[in-house]
C-alpha positions as CSV (number, residue, x, y, z in Angstrom):
1,M,117.4,77.7,97.2
2,N,116.9,79.0,100.7
3,D,116.4,82.3,100.3
4,P,116.7,84.2,103.6
5,R,114.3,87.2,102.8
6,K,111.0,87.0,104.2
7,R,108.0,86.1,102.2
8,R,104.7,86.4,102.6
9,R,102.6,83.7,103.4
10,K,100.1,83.0,100.4
11,G,96.8,84.5,101.8
12,A,98.5,86.8,104.4
13,P,97.1,90.2,104.7
14,F,98.2,92.8,102.9
15,H,99.8,96.1,104.5
16,H,98.2,98.1,101.8
17,E,94.9,98.3,100.2
18,P,95.8,97.8,96.3
19,E,92.5,99.9,95.0
20,A,93.6,102.9,97.3
21,V,96.9,102.8,96.1
22,T,95.9,102.9,92.3
23,Y,92.8,105.2,93.4
24,A,95.4,107.8,94.7
25,R,98.0,107.5,92.2
26,E,95.1,108.4,89.7
27,K,94.1,111.5,91.4
28,A,97.6,112.6,91.9
29,G,97.9,112.4,87.9
30,L,101.0,109.9,88.1
31,T,101.6,106.9,86.0
32,K,102.8,103.9,87.5
33,R,106.4,104.7,86.0
34,A,106.4,107.7,87.4
35,L,105.5,106.7,91.3
36,A,107.8,104.1,90.8
37,L,110.7,106.5,89.8
38,A,109.5,108.9,92.6
39,C,109.5,106.6,95.3
40,G,112.8,104.5,94.2
41,I,111.3,100.8,93.3
42,S,110.8,99.3,90.4
43,E,107.8,99.3,87.6
44,Q,107.5,95.6,88.1
45,L,106.9,95.9,91.8
46,M,104.6,99.0,91.5
47,G,102.4,97.0,89.4
48,D,102.3,93.8,91.5
49,I,101.5,96.1,94.4
50,E,98.8,97.7,92.7
51,A,97.7,94.3,91.4
52,G,97.6,92.8,95.2
53,R,100.5,90.1,94.1
54,R,102.9,92.0,96.3
55,N,102.8,93.3,99.7
56,A,104.0,97.1,100.1
57,T,106.3,97.4,103.1
58,P,105.5,99.9,105.6
59,E,108.4,102.0,104.3
60,N,107.3,101.9,100.6
61,L,103.7,103.2,102.1
62,L,105.7,106.1,103.4
63,K,107.5,106.9,100.1
64,F,103.9,106.4,98.2
65,A,102.3,108.8,100.8
66,S,105.0,111.4,100.2
67,A,105.1,111.3,96.6
68,L,101.1,111.2,96.5
69,N,100.7,113.9,98.8
70,C,98.0,112.1,101.0
71,P,98.2,110.3,104.5
72,V,99.7,106.9,104.8
73,V,96.2,105.9,106.8
74,V,94.4,106.2,103.0
75,L,96.8,103.5,101.3
76,E,97.3,101.2,104.5
77,A,94.7,97.9,104.6
78,K,91.7,98.4,107.1
79,R,91.8,96.2,109.8
80,V,88.6,94.4,110.8
81,C,87.7,94.3,114.6
82,A,85.7,91.4,116.2
83,P,82.1,92.9,117.0
84,S,81.6,93.5,120.8
85,V,78.8,92.2,122.6
86,V,76.5,94.8,124.1
87,A,73.3,92.9,124.0
88,S,71.7,91.0,127.3
89,E,70.2,87.6,127.2
90,G,66.9,89.5,127.3
91,D,67.5,91.7,124.0
92,E,66.8,89.4,121.3
93,G,63.2,90.4,120.3
94,G,64.8,93.1,118.2
95,E,64.4,96.3,120.3
96,A,67.3,98.8,120.6
97,P,69.6,98.6,123.8
98,N,68.7,100.9,126.4
99,S,65.2,101.2,125.5
100,A,62.6,101.0,128.3
101,P,59.2,99.6,128.2
102,N,56.8,102.5,128.5
103,M,55.1,102.1,132.0
104,A,52.9,105.3,131.6
105,T,49.5,104.1,129.8
106,S,46.0,104.6,130.9
107,D,45.4,100.6,131.0
108,S,47.5,100.2,133.6
109,P,45.8,97.9,136.6
110,S,46.0,100.8,139.6
111,G,43.9,103.0,137.5
112,D,46.6,105.9,137.5
113,S,46.4,107.6,134.2
114,R,49.4,110.1,134.6
115,A,51.7,110.4,131.7
116,A,55.5,110.1,132.5
């Protein structure tokens, strides 16, 4: 009952984008069966990978990319990075960062009307 093989936790991220694998396969003009044969995997596994039910190993992704003549990065899952915080406390007014207020106005208190 205790299977020594690693299993993907339910909800764990995939190594691949299922839609990208399907798109690349269709663009290459291959059927699931043909791609599975070219990569040495079962048709069932190929269908499960494209449907998002099973994870493609990094080794299988390399085989897919080779058979589909596309870069591996096209098939890999996109990783979302946390946005970096670049705004300071005073930038909450909707102004673009690094925007300086216009100091050259004719309404300056010193009466200086020079343009910057």
